[in-house]
C-alpha positions as CSV (number, residue, x, y, z in Angstrom):
1,M,-82.1,6.8,190.9
2,K,-84.8,6.2,193.5
3,L,-87.4,3.8,192.3
4,I,-91.1,4.3,193.2
5,P,-93.3,1.3,193.3
6,G,-95.6,1.2,190.3
7,A,-93.5,3.8,188.4
8,V,-92.2,3.2,184.9
9,V,-88.5,3.6,184.3
10,T,-87.2,4.9,181.0
11,G,-85.5,2.2,179.0
12,G,-81.8,2.5,178.1
13,T,-80.8,4.0,181.5
14,S,-78.1,1.4,181.9
15,L,-75.9,3.2,179.4
16,A,-74.6,5.1,182.5
17,Y,-73.0,1.8,183.6
18,K,-71.1,-0.9,181.6
19,T,-73.1,-4.0,182.4
20,G,-71.7,-6.5,179.9
21,S,-69.7,-8.4,182.4
22,W,-73.0,-9.5,184.1
23,R,-74.1,-11.9,181.3
24,D,-73.4,-15.6,180.9
25,Q,-74.9,-15.7,177.4
26,K,-74.7,-13.2,174.6
27,P,-76.8,-12.6,171.5
28,I,-75.3,-13.1,168.0
29,I,-77.1,-11.7,165.0
30,D,-77.1,-13.7,161.7
31,R,-77.1,-10.9,159.2
32,E,-78.3,-13.3,156.4
33,L,-81.4,-14.0,158.3
34,C,-82.0,-10.5,159.7
35,K,-84.9,-8.7,158.0
36,S,-84.0,-5.3,159.6
37,C,-87.4,-5.0,161.2
38,G,-86.1,-3.3,164.3
39,I,-88.0,-5.3,166.9
40,C,-84.7,-6.3,168.6
41,E,-83.8,-2.6,169.0
42,E,-87.3,-1.8,170.4
43,V,-87.4,-4.6,173.0
44,C,-83.8,-4.2,174.3
45,P,-84.1,-2.8,177.9
46,D,-80.5,-1.6,177.8
47,D,-80.5,0.2,174.5
48,S,-77.7,-2.2,173.4
49,V,-79.0,-3.0,169.9
50,K,-78.3,-0.3,167.3
51,A,-78.8,0.0,163.6
52,Q,-76.4,1.7,161.2
53,M,-77.5,1.9,157.6
54,G,-80.0,-0.9,158.2
55,I,-77.4,-3.2,159.7
56,Y,-78.0,-4.2,163.4
57,S,-75.3,-4.7,165.9
58,I,-75.0,-5.2,169.7
59,D,-72.9,-3.2,172.1
60,Y,-71.6,-5.9,174.3
61,E,-70.3,-3.5,176.9
62,Y,-73.9,-2.8,177.9
63,C,-75.8,-6.0,176.9
64,K,-76.7,-8.0,179.9
65,G,-77.6,-11.1,177.9
66,C,-81.3,-11.1,178.9
67,G,-82.3,-12.7,175.5
68,L,-85.3,-10.5,174.8
69,C,-83.9,-9.7,171.4
70,A,-83.5,-13.3,170.5
71,Y,-86.9,-14.3,171.9
72,E,-88.8,-11.5,170.0
73,C,-86.9,-11.8,166.6
74,P,-89.6,-13.0,164.1
75,A,-86.9,-14.2,161.7
76,G,-84.9,-16.2,164.2
77,A,-81.8,-14.2,163.3
78,I,-80.6,-13.8,166.9
79,Q,-79.2,-16.8,168.8
80,M,-78.0,-16.8,172.4
81,I,-74.6,-18.5,172.9
82,A,-72.6,-19.2,176.0
83,E,-70.2,-16.3,177.0
84,Q,-66.6,-17.2,176.8
85,R,-64.7,-16.0,179.9
């Protein structure tokens, strides 16, 4: 994909590439604290956060560990932890 300065790229395009090996931290969702608001899914630039029947999970094969989901979670239900290699 050729990038043009000032252009907006559609989110979730990294699904064409498994990028999970890039991260040094990964998000963990505490389901007891999660309010199922969907903000984490909205802010994820890699489309790695998905909901199934109101339960959110992270596809670690594509998550780069940017931490946006944890930063934006109003309930504090997502914590970033060191990746075990």
